[in-house]
N, C-alpha and C positions, 0 to 999 in steps of 0.2 A: 949143630948139636944143641939139643933142647935141655934146658936146665929144669929140673923138677922142682916145683914150688911145693913145699911142704907147710903144714899148719904151724909146725914149731917155729918156722922163721918169721911168720906174721905175729906170733904171740910173744916173741921175744921183746923185752923192754916196755911192756905195757904197765908194769906196776908202777914205774917211776911217775909217769904223767898223772896216773890216777891219784897216787899218793900226794903229788904236789897240788893238784886241784882240790882234793878233799881238805888238805891242810889250810889252803887259802880260804876256802869256804868256812871252815870252822873258826879261822882268825876274824874273818868279816863278821860272822854271826856274833862272836864274843864282843867285838867292838860295837856292834849295833845294840847289844843288850847293855853294855856300859853306858853308852851314849843315851839310850832311851831312860835308863835309870837317872842319870844326871838331868835330863830334861824334866822328869817328873819331880825331881828334887827342887829344881829351880822354880817350877811352876807353883809348887806348894809354898815355897818361901815368898814369891811374889803374891799369892792369895792372902797369906797371913799378913803381909804388909798392908795390902789393900783393905783388909778387915780391920786392922788396928787404926788405919787412918779414918775409916768410916765411923768406928767407935769413938775415936777422939773427937771427931767433928760433932757427933751427936751429944756427947758429953758437954762440950763447949757451948753448944746451942741451948742445952738445957740450963746451964749455969748463968750464961751471960745474956740471954735473950732479952730480959728486961732492960739491962743497960744499953744494949744495942738499940732497942726500940726508943729509949729515952733520947739517946744520942741522935737518932735519926729525926725525931720530932724537933729537937733543939735546933738542928742544922736547917730543917724546913722552915721553922719560924724565923731564924735569922736571915735566911734567904728572902722570906716574904717581907720582913721589916726593911731589908736593904732595898727591894724593889719599890715598895710603897713610899717609904719615907726617906730613903737614901741614907739610912743610919746603919752604921756597921757595929754590931754589938762587940 
């Protein structure tokens, strides 16, 4: 005896898998958007920290450059004196 296959039998239960897959896709897209937003926020914070460090370095350099140059020359002269005369200042 042959059983008659109808279209109705094949279409039963198709809504549930489609609903589950579409729900998972939407959850994954929401997670990706949140994660991408956090990534941009962390990048912005890191860039701000790097800019602040560069600005601080430049400010330090402008303010203390002369003192650093003087200290460097003093150290150089002390090394030369020590080598030439064996005198340690």
